[in-house]
C-alpha positions in Angstrom: 19.8 0.8 38.4 18.2 2.1 41.2 17.1 -0.4 43.9 13.5 -0.9 42.9 14.1 -1.9 39.7 17.0 -4.4 40.9 14.4 -6.2 43.3 11.7 -6.2 40.6 14.3 -7.8 38.2 15.4 -10.3 40.8 11.5 -11.0 41.1 11.4 -12.1 37.4 14.4 -14.3 37.9 12.5 -15.9 41.0 9.1 -16.2 39.1 10.9 -17.7 35.6 12.6 -20.2 38.2 9.4 -21.1 40.0 7.9 -21.4 36.6 10.4 -23.7 35.5 10.7 -25.9 38.4 6.6 -26.2 38.6 6.3 -27.5 35.2 9.6 -29.6 35.0 8.0 -31.3 38.6 4.8 -31.6 36.7 5.8 -33.2 33.6 8.6 -35.2 35.6 5.6 -37.0 37.1 3.7 -38.0 33.8 6.7 -39.0 32.0 9.7 -40.5 34.5 9.2 -44.0 33.4 9.8 -43.2 29.8 12.9 -40.8 30.4 14.3 -42.9 33.6 16.7 -45.0 31.3 18.4 -41.3 30.5 20.0 -41.1 33.9 22.4 -43.7 33.2 23.2 -42.9 29.6 26.3 -40.5 29.0 25.3 -39.5 26.0 22.2 -38.0 27.2 22.7 -34.4 26.2 23.4 -35.3 22.7 20.9 -33.5 20.2 19.8 -37.0 18.8 18.4 -37.8 22.1 14.8 -37.7 22.9 13.5 -36.6 26.4 9.5 -36.5 26.9 9.4 -33.9 29.6 8.2 -30.6 28.6 11.1 -28.7 29.6 13.6 -30.9 27.7 16.5 -32.5 28.7 17.0 -29.7 31.5 13.9 -30.1 32.9 14.4 -33.7 33.0 17.0 -33.4 34.8 15.6 -30.7 37.3 12.7 -32.6 37.5 14.8 -35.8 38.7 16.5 -33.9 41.3 13.7 -32.2 42.7 11.4 -34.9 43.0 13.3 -38.2 43.2 16.6 -36.5 44.7 15.1 -34.0 46.8 11.6 -33.9 48.4 9.4 -35.9 46.3 6.0 -34.2 46.1 7.0 -31.8 48.9 8.9 -30.0 46.1 5.2 -28.1 45.7 5.1 -26.4 49.1 8.7 -25.1 47.8 7.5 -24.0 44.8 4.5 -22.2 46.0 7.3 -20.3 48.1 9.2 -19.6 45.1 6.2 -18.1 43.6 5.1 -16.1 46.7 8.4 -14.5 46.9 8.6 -13.6 43.3 5.0 -11.8 43.7 6.1 -10.2 46.6 9.5 -8.9 45.1 7.4 -7.8 42.3 4.5 -6.0 43.6 5.9 -4.5 46.9 9.0 -3.2 48.1 10.9 -6.4 49.6 9.3 -9.6 51.1 7.5 -9.1 54.3 8.4 -11.2 57.0 11.1 -13.4 54.8 13.0 -15.4 57.1 9.4 -16.3 59.0 8.1 -17.0 55.6 11.0 -19.5 54.2 10.8 -21.1 57.4 7.5 -22.0 57.5 7.7 -23.0 54.2 10.8 -25.3 53.8 9.7 -26.8 57.3 6.2 -27.5 55.7 8.0 -29.1 52.5 9.8 -31.4 54.9 7.1 -32.4 56.6 5.4 -33.2 53.8 8.0 -35.1 52.7 8.3 -37.1 55.6 4.5 -37.8 55.9 4.5 -39.0 51.9 7.5 -41.2 52.4 5.8 -42.5 55.4 2.8 -43.2 53.8 4.4 -45.0 51.0 6.7 -47.0 52.7 3.0 -48.0 54.5 1.4 -49.3 51.1 4.6 -50.3 49.3 5.3 -47.1 46.9 8.7 -46.7 47.6 9.6 -46.7 44.2 7.4 -44.3 42.7 8.9 -41.4 41.0 11.9 -43.4 41.3 12.4 -42.1 45.1 9.2 -43.0 46.5 6.7 -40.2 47.1 8.4 -37.9 49.9 11.7 -38.1 47.9 15.2 -39.2 49.2 14.7 -36.6 51.9 11.5 -37.9 53.3 13.1 -41.4 52.9 16.0 -40.4 54.9 14.2 -38.2 57.9 11.8 -41.3 57.9 14.6 -43.8 58.4 16.1 -41.5 60.9 13.1 -40.9 62.7 12.3 -45.1 62.7 15.8 -45.7 63.8 15.2 -43.4 67.0 11.7 -44.7 67.7 11.1 -48.3 68.1 7.6 -47.7 68.6 7.0 -45.8 65.1 8.5 -49.0 63.5 6.1 -51.1 65.1 3.5 -48.7 63.7 4.8 -49.3 60.2 5.8 -52.9 60.4 2.5 -54.8 60.5 2.1 -53.3 56.8 5.0 -53.1 55.5 6.8 -55.8 56.6 9.9 -53.5 58.3 11.6 -53.7 60.9 11.5 -57.5 62.3 14.5 -57.5 64.2 13.4 -54.4 66.0 10.1 -56.1 67.2 11.8 -59.2 68.1 14.3 -57.5 70.7 11.4 -55.1 71.7 9.7 -58.6 72.4 12.4 -59.6 74.5 13.0 -56.4 76.7 9.7 -54.4 76.7 8.9 -51.1 76.4 
């Protein structure tokens, strides 16, 4: 095979993965409560088990991993990156500025995840989609930022009732 065909075929594979990820994640947003009990069921992959996700059992597990276990709603930024990469591979010779674009999309997805985790923590939506709006990555980034910055904790605490020991410690020693 020549190089152009390999790149186009790779672009099709990336496009398939992007479409599958998008449909799995979107369907997960609407069916996660109905399918949540299946995560702990060892016989989930049996034929008789019904799943509400549009992409089936694999789609449910993928959607759960991407939305709840990874970036929350920030996963749609990475899905856009996959679509852009697939388009670039299929219609151009090679993705232009691939490293810069991937760093931009990944940092954007992490930022969206962090901000959504922060906002969902403020308004008590920590359990939305089984991992919060920012997913577990956003929650981890948020917890790490709050542990390093007591002032950020003060911003969040009046609304969410968090970090009370930290506030007392700051009140004693001052800012």
